[in-house]
C-alpha positions, 0 to 999 in steps of 0.5 A, spaced: 386 141 927 387 136 932 382 131 934 381 134 941 380 141 938 375 138 932 371 135 937 371 141 941 369 145 935 363 140 934 361 141 941 361 148 941 356 148 934 351 144 938 352 148 945 345 150 948 347 157 948 346 161 942 351 166 943 356 160 943 353 157 937 354 163 933 361 164 936 363 157 934 360 158 927 364 165 926 370 161 928 369 156 923 369 161 918 375 165 920 380 158 921 379 155 914 386 153 913 386 149 919 381 143 917 383 137 913 378 135 907 374 130 912 374 135 917 371 141 913 366 136 910 364 134 917 363 141 920 359 143 914 354 137 915 354 138 922 353 146 921 347 144 916 343 140 921 344 145 926 342 151 921 335 146 920 334 146 927 336 153 929 331 158 932 335 164 933 336 167 926 343 171 927 346 164 929 343 161 923 346 166 919 353 165 922 352 157 921 350 158 913 356 163 912 360 158 915 358 153 910 359 158 905 366 159 907 367 151 908 365 150 901 370 155 898 375 150 900 373 145 895 372 140 900 365 141 901 360 139 896 352 139 895 351 132 898 354 135 905 349 140 906 343 137 902 339 137 909 338 144 908 333 142 903 328 141 909 328 149 911 322 152 909 325 158 905 319 162 904 319 163 912 326 165 913 328 173 913 330 175 906 338 175 907 338 168 910 333 166 904 339 168 900 344 164 903 340 158 903 339 159 896 346 160 894 348 153 898 343 149 895 345 152 888 352 150 889 
């Protein structure tokens, strides 16, 4: 992925509009072969920070799914998403709790 496209992807993950954030996360999950190792780990870190601050559960689910997909590349390890520990898991919907637990145990 070109530097310009990488920056645009990060910008979209952080967009003010929930639908744009969700689309960005979905596209990240769909384009795994486009990222270098450094880009994959950086995207996972940004997505983890976004998920911790996310108020929209459908967006949070898309962000967490994208992180799981990025982890499947082998370029993302627990330290990249450790900030997910800041989530209060018990207060989240059941499916999202499962995503968070899977990510923290990876």
